[in-house]
Backbone as CSV, one residue per row, in Angstrom:
resi,resn,N_x,N_y,N_z,CA_x,CA_y,CA_z,C_x,C_y,C_z
1,MET,0.837,-1.175,0.000,0.000,0.000,0.000,0.884,1.241,0.000
2,SER,0.443,2.249,-0.676,1.221,3.485,-0.697,0.999,4.233,0.603
3,THR,1.839,5.223,0.825,1.719,5.996,2.052,1.158,7.384,1.797
4,GLN,0.531,7.582,0.650,-0.034,8.890,0.346,-1.168,9.196,1.315
5,ALA,-1.111,10.382,1.904,-2.149,10.796,2.854,-2.402,12.282,2.659
6,ASP,-2.883,12.647,1.484,-3.016,14.051,1.158,-4.442,14.568,1.228
7,HIS,-5.345,13.838,1.838,-6.734,14.268,1.906,-7.268,14.247,3.332
8,GLY,-6.421,14.568,4.281,-6.893,14.547,5.659,-6.950,13.134,6.186
9,HIS,-7.932,12.880,7.014,-8.082,11.568,7.641,-8.431,10.503,6.598
10,GLU,-7.667,9.438,6.589,-7.916,8.303,5.707,-7.904,7.044,6.557
11,LEU,-8.833,6.138,6.278,-8.917,4.912,7.076,-7.714,4.013,6.866
12,ILE,-7.244,3.951,5.636,-6.066,3.160,5.278,-5.310,3.934,4.199
13,PRO,-4.037,3.609,3.991,-3.327,4.237,2.881,-3.929,3.795,1.538
14,ARG,-3.710,4.592,0.517,-4.178,4.228,-0.825,-3.427,2.966,-1.267
15,PRO,-4.149,1.928,-1.675,-3.471,0.695,-2.087,-2.845,0.820,-3.474
16,GLU,-1.879,-0.022,-3.709,-1.330,-0.153,-5.059,-2.436,-0.678,-5.962
17,GLN,-2.311,-0.436,-7.241,-3.347,-0.863,-8.174,-3.038,-2.253,-8.737
18,THR,-3.072,-3.221,-7.825,-2.937,-4.626,-8.185,-4.146,-5.361,-7.599
19,PRO,-4.561,-6.455,-8.205,-5.708,-7.184,-7.661,-5.550,-7.558,-6.188
20,ASP,-4.382,-8.044,-5.805,-4.184,-8.457,-4.415,-4.246,-7.280,-3.456
21,ALA,-3.608,-6.166,-3.811,-3.622,-4.990,-2.937,-5.029,-4.405,-2.831
22,LEU,-5.750,-4.379,-3.935,-7.118,-3.862,-3.908,-8.019,-4.754,-3.052
23,ARG,-7.859,-6.058,-3.184,-8.671,-6.990,-2.389,-8.372,-6.822,-0.897
24,THR,-7.108,-6.697,-0.554,-6.717,-6.502,0.842,-7.320,-5.218,1.397
25,ALA,-7.274,-4.152,0.614,-7.848,-2.871,1.055,-9.357,-2.969,1.196
26,LEU,-10.013,-3.601,0.232,-11.467,-3.732,0.296,-11.888,-4.536,1.521
27,ALA,-11.106,-5.542,1.872,-11.420,-6.360,3.048,-11.450,-5.517,4.320
28,VAL,-10.742,-4.397,4.313,-10.718,-3.512,5.477,-11.849,-2.488,5.407
29,VAL,-12.011,-1.826,4.251,-12.935,-0.688,4.179,-14.362,-1.050,3.791
30,ALA,-14.544,-2.192,3.104,-15.899,-2.592,2.682,-15.947,-4.102,2.459
31,PRO,-15.762,-4.876,3.524,-15.688,-6.337,3.367,-16.949,-6.962,2.770
32,GLY,-18.075,-6.306,2.917,-19.312,-6.829,2.346,-19.334,-6.817,0.825
33,ARG,-18.360,-6.165,0.212,-18.301,-6.090,-1.253,-17.292,-7.065,-1.864
34,LEU,-16.672,-7.925,-1.051,-15.655,-8.841,-1.575,-16.206,-9.793,-2.630
35,ASP,-17.403,-10.330,-2.417,-17.984,-11.237,-3.414,-18.256,-10.503,-4.726
36,GLU,-18.742,-9.267,-4.620,-18.974,-8.447,-5.819,-17.660,-8.207,-6.560
37,MET,-16.611,-7.911,-5.813,-15.304,-7.681,-6.430,-14.842,-8.922,-7.190
38,GLN,-14.975,-10.078,-6.558,-14.521,-11.309,-7.202,-15.327,-11.591,-8.466
39,ALA,-16.633,-11.399,-8.412,-17.480,-11.647,-9.589,-17.109,-10.720,-10.740
40,THR,-16.879,-9.447,-10.432,-16.526,-8.518,-11.506,-15.111,-8.784,-12.022
41,LYS,-14.240,-9.276,-11.149,-12.885,-9.647,-11.589,-12.951,-10.827,-12.545
42,ASP,-13.722,-11.827,-12.172,-13.870,-12.993,-13.054,-14.402,-12.578,-14.419
43,ASP,-15.394,-11.700,-14.425,-15.967,-11.212,-15.674,-14.935,-10.434,-16.488
44,ALA,-14.182,-9.561,-15.837,-13.172,-8.759,-16.537,-12.096,-9.642,-17.162
45,PHE,-11.652,-10.653,-16.436,-10.621,-11.534,-16.976,-11.166,-12.386,-18.121
46,ALA,-12.407,-12.820,-18.024,-13.025,-13.579,-19.124,-13.139,-12.711,-20.376
47,ARG,-13.564,-11.456,-20.212,-13.655,-10.547,-21.364,-12.275,-10.255,-21.942
48,ALA,-11.264,-10.145,-21.089,-9.905,-9.899,-21.565,-9.439,-11.031,-22.477
49,VAL,-9.738,-12.264,-22.089,-9.369,-13.411,-22.912,-10.168,-13.401,-24.212
50,GLU,-11.477,-13.189,-24.091,-12.347,-13.177,-25.268,-11.940,-12.078,-26.252
51,TRP,-11.664,-10.900,-25.740,-11.335,-9.750,-26.603,-9.854,-9.697,-26.966
52,GLN,-9.057,-10.537,-26.328,-7.604,-10.512,-26.491,-7.064,-9.103,-26.237
53,SER,-7.508,-8.556,-25.118,-7.161,-7.189,-24.734,-7.113,-7.089,-23.222
54,LEU,-6.212,-6.275,-22.719,-6.141,-6.046,-21.276,-7.053,-4.920,-20.809
55,SER,-7.758,-4.267,-21.724,-8.596,-3.132,-21.331,-9.680,-3.495,-20.312
56,PRO,-10.325,-4.675,-20.392,-11.305,-4.999,-19.336,-10.663,-5.136,-17.949
57,VAL,-9.443,-5.631,-17.907,-8.742,-5.781,-16.628,-8.352,-4.410,-16.089
58,ARG,-7.847,-3.543,-16.960,-7.475,-2.185,-16.523,-8.710,-1.437,-16.027
59,SER,-9.826,-1.595,-16.716,-11.075,-0.959,-16.290,-11.499,-1.474,-14.918
60,TRP,-11.380,-2.778,-14.715,-11.723,-3.377,-13.418,-10.850,-2.783,-12.312
61,VAL,-9.542,-2.700,-12.559,-8.622,-2.143,-11.560,-9.001,-0.706,-11.228
62,LEU,-9.248,0.111,-12.245,-9.587,1.519,-11.991,-10.921,1.672,-11.269
63,THR,-11.895,0.864,-11.632,-13.203,0.935,-10.968,-13.075,0.615,-9.487
64,TRP,-12.347,-0.447,-9.162,-12.205,-0.824,-7.759,-11.278,0.114,-7.010
65,ALA,-10.250,0.628,-7.672,-9.390,1.625,-7.023,-10.213,2.868,-6.671
66,ARG,-11.097,3.277,-7.591,-11.974,4.430,-7.350,-12.915,4.157,-6.178
67,ASP,-13.561,3.005,-6.190,-14.512,2.683,-5.117,-13.816,2.572,-3.759
68,ILE,-12.621,2.029,-3.743,-11.856,1.921,-2.500,-11.405,3.306,-2.049
69,GLU,-11.058,4.163,-3.002,-10.690,5.544,-2.657,-11.835,6.226,-1.913
70,ILE,-13.047,6.039,-2.394,-14.218,6.616,-1.729,-14.394,6.011,-0.340
71,ALA,-14.303,4.705,-0.247,-14.539,4.026,1.032,-13.464,4.332,2.074
72,ARG,-12.235,4.547,1.649,-11.140,4.762,2.603,-11.057,6.197,3.091
73,ARG,-11.770,7.118,2.409,-11.736,8.535,2.775,-13.097,8.972,3.292
74,PRO,-13.229,9.174,4.593,-14.525,9.559,5.154,-15.153,10.788,4.494
75,ASP,-14.333,11.742,4.036,-14.890,12.921,3.377,-15.638,12.533,2.102
76,LEU,-15.020,11.709,1.276,-15.681,11.269,0.044,-16.831,10.312,0.334
77,SER,-16.624,9.418,1.269,-17.655,8.440,1.601,-18.931,9.115,2.085
78,SER,-18.780,10.120,2.922,-19.938,10.844,3.435,-20.672,11.570,2.302
79,ARG,-19.930,12.255,1.456,-20.545,12.955,0.323,-21.247,11.963,-0.607
80,PHE,-20.620,10.828,-0.854,-21.178,9.797,-1.722,-22.495,9.268,-1.152
81,ASP,-22.485,8.909,0.126,-23.689,8.366,0.771,-24.824,9.383,0.809
82,GLN,-24.494,10.626,1.119,-25.530,11.665,1.163,-26.139,11.881,-0.222
83,ALA,-25.305,11.921,-1.235,-25.816,12.113,-2.596,-26.685,10.928,-3.019
84,ARG,-26.230,9.724,-2.757,-27.025,8.539,-3.124,-28.381,8.532,-2.442
85,SER,-28.415,8.997,-1.204,-29.681,8.975,-0.465,-30.693,9.971,-1.019
86,ARG,-30.226,10.943,-1.790,-31.131,11.955,-2.341,-31.426,11.751,-3.830
87,LEU,-30.880,10.712,-4.432,-31.054,10.497,-5.876,-32.510,10.355,-6.298
88,GLU,-33.328,9.766,-5.467,-34.733,9.547,-5.822,-35.661,10.467,-5.025
89,HIS,-35.158,11.618,-4.675,-35.954,12.591,-3.930,-37.141,13.030,-4.776
90,GLU,-38.258,13.308,-4.133,-39.463,13.722,-4.856,-39.294,15.076,-5.531
91,ASN,-38.404,15.903,-4.999,-38.121,17.197,-5.613,-37.057,16.990,-6.695
92,PRO,-37.414,17.190,-7.968,-36.459,16.950,-9.060,-35.174,17.775,-8.943
93,ALA,-35.258,18.970,-8.425,-34.059,19.799,-8.288,-33.076,19.177,-7.292
94,ILE,-33.606,18.631,-6.212,-32.747,17.973,-5.218,-32.138,16.709,-5.813
95,ALA,-32.927,15.946,-6.561,-32.418,14.734,-7.207,-31.327,15.072,-8.231
96,ARG,-31.535,16.140,-9.007,-30.520,16.553,-9.990,-29.231,16.985,-9.300
97,GLU,-29.343,17.739,-8.223,-28.159,18.166,-7.484,-27.438,16.953,-6.888
98,ALA,-28.197,15.981,-6.411,-27.589,14.755,-5.880,-26.820,14.019,-6.969
99,LEU,-27.374,13.964,-8.156,-26.696,13.307,-9.281,-25.406,14.045,-9.629
100,ARG,-25.457,15.366,-9.624,-24.244,16.157,-9.887,-23.184,15.893,-8.818
101,GLU,-23.599,15.875,-7.564,-22.659,15.637,-6.478,-22.071,14.224,-6.567
102,LEU,-22.897,13.248,-6.871,-22.417,11.879,-7.014,-21.368,11.804,-8.128
103,SER,-21.647,12.446,-9.232,-20.707,12.477,-10.350,-19.394,13.150,-9.946
104,THR,-19.488,14.229,-9.191,-18.296,14.941,-8.730,-17.455,14.063,-7.809
105,VAL,-18.100,13.363,-6.894,-17.368,12.474,-5.983,-16.657,11.378,-6.773
106,LEU,-17.356,10.762,-7.711,-16.741,9.709,-8.537,-15.558,10.266,-9.335
107,ASP,-15.711,11.457,-9.896,-14.632,12.087,-10.639,-13.441,12.406,-9.728
108,ASP,-13.715,12.959,-8.545,-12.645,13.285,-7.602,-11.867,12.030,-7.197
109,ALA,-12.581,10.956,-6.934,-11.928,9.706,-6.554,-11.089,9.147,-7.708
110,MET,-11.622,9.215,-8.912,-10.874,8.709,-10.079,-9.613,9.542,-10.315
111,LYS,-9.711,10.845,-10.176,-8.533,11.704,-10.336,-7.480,11.347,-9.291
112,ALA,-7.910,11.079,-8.072,-6.960,10.739,-7.009,-6.224,9.445,-7.311
113,VAL,-6.918,8.439,-7.813,-6.251,7.165,-8.049,-5.409,7.176,-9.326
114,ARG,-5.737,8.069,-10.238,-4.940,8.175,-11.461,-3.698,9.029,-11.258
115,GLY,-3.653,9.738,-10.130,-2.490,10.545,-9.807,-2.502,11.816,-10.509
């Protein structure tokens, strides 16, 4: 795991972008998602073989690195959860703002893991 700690309080350091490091990190920050991670990994590797391309594997790594980035950082996790809870609000303006915030959190997390 890397020792980057540039966003205030973090539950764990940002993991390296390898399947084993991501799995280890997920086991700490969101253990209930381990089965989901394995299923999507299996799918990504099957598509990589079928397509004869590593792009499905790279996409899998980035998706899980992003999700772990959100889970390991309470600031992002809180914003993510609050936005998700308002996505189906009866007031369309609140739902639209929640969608914008959710998109911003996902973008911020992806930028962080891409360096």
